[in-house]
C-alpha positions in Angstrom: 138.3 108.0 83.5 139.4 109.6 80.2 136.9 109.5 77.5 137.7 106.6 75.2 138.4 107.9 71.7 136.4 107.0 68.7 132.8 106.2 68.1 131.3 103.1 66.5 129.2 103.0 63.5 125.6 102.0 64.3 126.1 98.3 63.6 129.8 98.0 64.5 131.6 94.7 64.9 131.3 92.5 68.0 135.0 92.8 69.0 135.9 93.8 72.5 137.7 97.0 71.4 134.6 98.3 69.6 132.4 97.5 72.6 134.8 99.4 74.9 134.7 102.4 72.6 130.9 102.4 72.5 130.7 102.0 76.3 133.1 105.0 76.6 130.7 107.1 74.5 127.7 105.9 76.5 129.0 106.4 80.1 131.3 109.4 79.5 129.2 111.2 76.9 129.5 115.0 76.3 125.7 114.8 75.9 124.5 114.8 79.5 121.0 113.5 80.2 119.1 116.7 81.1 115.5 115.3 81.2 113.5 112.2 80.5 111.7 109.4 82.4 113.6 107.0 84.7 112.7 103.5 85.7 114.8 101.8 88.4 114.0 98.3 89.6 115.8 96.3 92.3 114.8 92.7 93.1 116.1 90.1 95.5 114.7 86.5 95.6 116.2 84.5 98.4 116.0 81.1 100.1 116.2 81.1 103.9 119.1 79.2 105.5 117.6 78.4 108.9 114.4 76.5 108.0 114.5 73.3 106.0 111.9 73.3 103.2 111.2 77.0 103.7 109.7 78.9 100.7 111.6 81.6 98.9 111.3 85.2 99.9 111.1 88.1 97.4 111.7 91.8 97.9 111.5 94.4 95.2 112.0 98.2 95.0 110.8 100.2 92.0 111.2 103.9 91.3 109.9 105.7 88.2 108.8 109.0 86.9 109.9 112.1 84.9 112.8 114.4 85.8 114.2 117.6 84.4 117.4 119.6 85.2 117.1 123.1 86.6 120.7 124.0 85.8 124.1 123.2 87.2 124.2 122.8 91.0 120.4 123.1 91.4 118.2 120.3 92.6 116.4 119.0 89.6 112.6 118.8 89.2 111.2 115.3 89.4 108.0 113.4 90.2 108.9 109.9 91.3 106.7 107.0 92.4 108.2 104.5 94.7 106.9 100.9 95.3 108.4 98.6 97.9 107.1 95.0 98.0 108.0 91.9 100.0 106.6 88.4 100.1 107.5 85.7 102.6 105.9 83.1 104.8 104.3 85.9 106.8 102.5 87.1 103.7 102.9 89.9 101.3 103.6 93.5 102.3 103.6 96.6 100.1 104.3 100.3 100.4 103.5 103.0 97.8 105.0 106.4 98.1 105.9 109.5 96.0 108.5 112.2 96.0 108.1 115.4 94.0 110.6 118.3 93.6 109.5 121.4 91.7 110.3 125.1 91.9 112.5 124.6 95.0 109.8 122.8 96.9 109.7 119.1 98.0 106.6 117.0 98.5 106.2 113.6 100.0 103.3 111.4 99.1 102.1 108.6 101.4 98.8 106.7 101.4 97.4 109.0 98.7 98.1 112.3 100.6 100.9 114.7 99.8 102.9 116.5 102.5 105.0 119.6 102.0 108.5 119.2 103.3 109.8 122.1 105.5 112.1 124.6 103.9 115.1 123.5 106.1 114.8 119.9 104.7 114.7 121.2 101.1 117.7 123.4 101.7 119.7 120.6 103.2 118.8 118.3 100.3 119.8 121.0 97.8 123.1 121.6 99.6 123.9 117.9 99.5 123.1 117.7 95.8 125.2 120.8 95.1 128.1 119.3 97.0 127.8 116.0 95.2 127.7 117.6 91.7 130.4 120.2 92.7 132.8 117.4 93.5 132.4 116.2 89.9 133.8 119.4 88.4 135.5 118.7 85.1 133.6 115.5 84.5 131.3 115.4 81.5 129.0 112.5 82.2 125.6 112.5 84.0 126.8 109.4 86.0 129.9 111.2 87.2 127.7 113.9 88.7 126.2 111.1 90.8 129.7 110.0 91.8 129.3 106.6 90.1 130.9 105.2 87.0 128.8 102.3 85.6 131.2 101.8 82.7 133.9 100.7 85.1 131.7 97.9 86.4 132.0 96.0 83.1 134.6 93.5 82.0 135.0 91.7 78.6 132.2 93.6 76.8 130.8 92.3 73.5 128.3 93.7 71.0 125.6 91.1 70.3 123.1 93.0 68.2 120.3 95.6 68.3 117.1 95.8 70.3 114.3 98.4 70.7 114.1 99.9 74.2 111.2 102.3 75.0 110.7 103.0 71.3 114.4 103.7 70.5 116.7 101.4 68.5 119.7 100.5 70.6 122.9 98.5 70.4 123.0 95.6 72.8 126.2 94.9 74.7 126.8 92.1 77.2 129.6 92.0 79.8 130.8 90.5 83.0 130.8 92.4 86.3 133.7 93.8 88.3 132.1 93.1 91.6 134.5 95.3 93.7 133.9 98.4 91.5 130.1 97.8 91.5 130.0 97.6 95.2 132.1 100.7 95.7 129.5 102.7 93.7 126.6 100.9 95.3 127.9 102.0 98.7 128.0 105.6 97.6 124.4 105.4 96.5 123.6 103.6 99.8 125.0 106.5 101.7 122.7 108.8 99.8 119.8 106.6 100.5 120.7 106.5 104.2 120.7 110.3 104.3 117.0 110.1 103.1 116.1 107.6 105.8 116.4 104.4 103.6 118.2 101.3 104.7 117.4 101.5 108.4 115.1 98.6 108.9 112.7 96.1 107.2 113.0 95.3 103.5 114.9 98.5 102.8 117.7 97.1 104.9 118.9 95.5 101.7 120.2 99.0 100.8 122.4 99.2 103.9 126.2 99.3 103.5 126.6 96.1 105.6 124.1 94.2 103.3 125.8 95.5 100.2 129.2 94.5 101.4 127.9 91.0 102.3 126.3 90.7 98.9 129.6 91.6 97.2 131.6 88.8 98.9 128.8 86.3 98.2 128.3 86.9 94.5 129.2 83.7 92.5 128.1 84.8 89.0 127.0 88.0 87.4 126.0 89.2 84.0 125.3 92.7 82.6 123.4 93.9 79.6 123.7 97.5 78.3 121.5 99.0 75.6 122.8 102.3 74.2 121.1 104.4 71.5 122.3 103.4 68.1 122.3 106.9 66.8 123.1 109.1 69.9 125.0 106.6 72.1 122.9 107.6 75.2 122.1 104.9 77.7 118.6 103.5 77.4 119.0 100.5 79.8 121.5 98.7 81.9 120.4 95.4 83.5 122.4 93.4 86.0 121.7 89.8 87.1 123.7 88.0 89.8 123.5 84.8 91.8 124.5 84.8 95.4 125.6 82.0 97.7 125.8 83.2 101.3 128.7 82.1 103.5 128.5 81.6 107.3 130.2 85.0 107.7 127.7 86.9 105.5 124.4 85.2 106.3 123.5 87.5 109.2 124.0 90.7 107.1 121.9 89.1 104.3 119.0 88.2 106.6 120.0 84.6 107.2 119.7 83.4 103.6 121.5 80.5 101.9 121.2 81.7 98.3 119.6 84.5 96.3 119.1 85.9 92.8 119.6 89.7 92.5 118.4 91.8 89.5 118.9 95.5 88.9 117.5 97.5 86.0 117.9 101.1 85.2 116.0 102.4 82.1 115.6 105.8 80.5 113.0 107.0 78.1 112.1 110.3 76.3 115.7 111.5 76.8 116.2 115.3 76.7 112.6 115.9 75.9 110.5 118.4 77.9 108.7 116.9 80.9 105.6 118.1 82.7 106.2 118.2 86.5 103.9 120.1 88.8 103.4 120.4 92.5 100.6 118.3 94.0 97.3 120.0 94.8 96.4 120.8 98.4 99.5 119.4 100.1 99.2 119.0 103.9 101.7 120.2 106.6 104.5 117.8 107.3 103.2 117.2 110.8 100.5 115.0 109.3 103.1 112.6 108.0 103.7 111.0 111.4 100.0 110.0 111.6 100.2 108.5 108.1 103.3 106.5 109.0 101.5 105.2 112.1 98.5 104.1 110.2 100.7 102.2 107.8 102.4 100.5 110.7 105.8 102.1 109.7 106.1 104.1 113.0 104.9 103.2 116.4 103.1 105.7 118.6 105.8 105.2 121.2 108.6 106.1 118.9 106.8 109.2 117.6 106.2 110.5 121.1 109.8 109.9 122.2 
């Protein structure tokens, strides 16, 4: 997508053309996001279809922490904390994990213990990142480097005012959602998640390509809020809310739900400021990770011995 010409004044009008220009600046900026703190939250509250009078089920996935670029084509440094929670008639479940990349090393944290990933795993991840960013040659935006274009998800944008996000004054834009374009990008990110072992089973199955496709065809209403820096036009937050009504054809892929509310929030803070990211102390060999998975009930002894 060609960078939309013209930048808005800080408190530009609410007309669609001005909103489009500001979104162009935000998502195709020549100022890439090199460092900062990220907060990503995905939530799904659903009502089962099979059982009359059943209570709602809730699943949430959160990821947050600092990140910093190490240069073009190199895996960035980051220290991310991941929280997965689900609540249903069977009771609540929760998983806390961490992922740290620094100085060409990768560490996985589970149950309070850090494990050093083998060099082969780090090299494979670095190659995948290099290939993904290499395919974006000539693109200027940080999002293009991820192979996604959030600006193309939005339809009929309107500037509605200003708000403070993470201590920064932002211009608030509302818009509708182009579901097909959003799903195309979500499937790209799902593929990356699958490569890291996400989306195979349990609550993280909501990240699988089949579930994403089923969600897309079941969306009945969607709304997007974008908050971009009033002075620098860098993205500070994008929030998406959608209501879903499952059809007989999509219920199986969606875990046999009748309806659901989906929320997705991506927020940035401390943009392009130095971040302190260090390797964990006393990491354990990766062989100990299997035992930690078993203790958490995420891996059976039978499957680990296969």
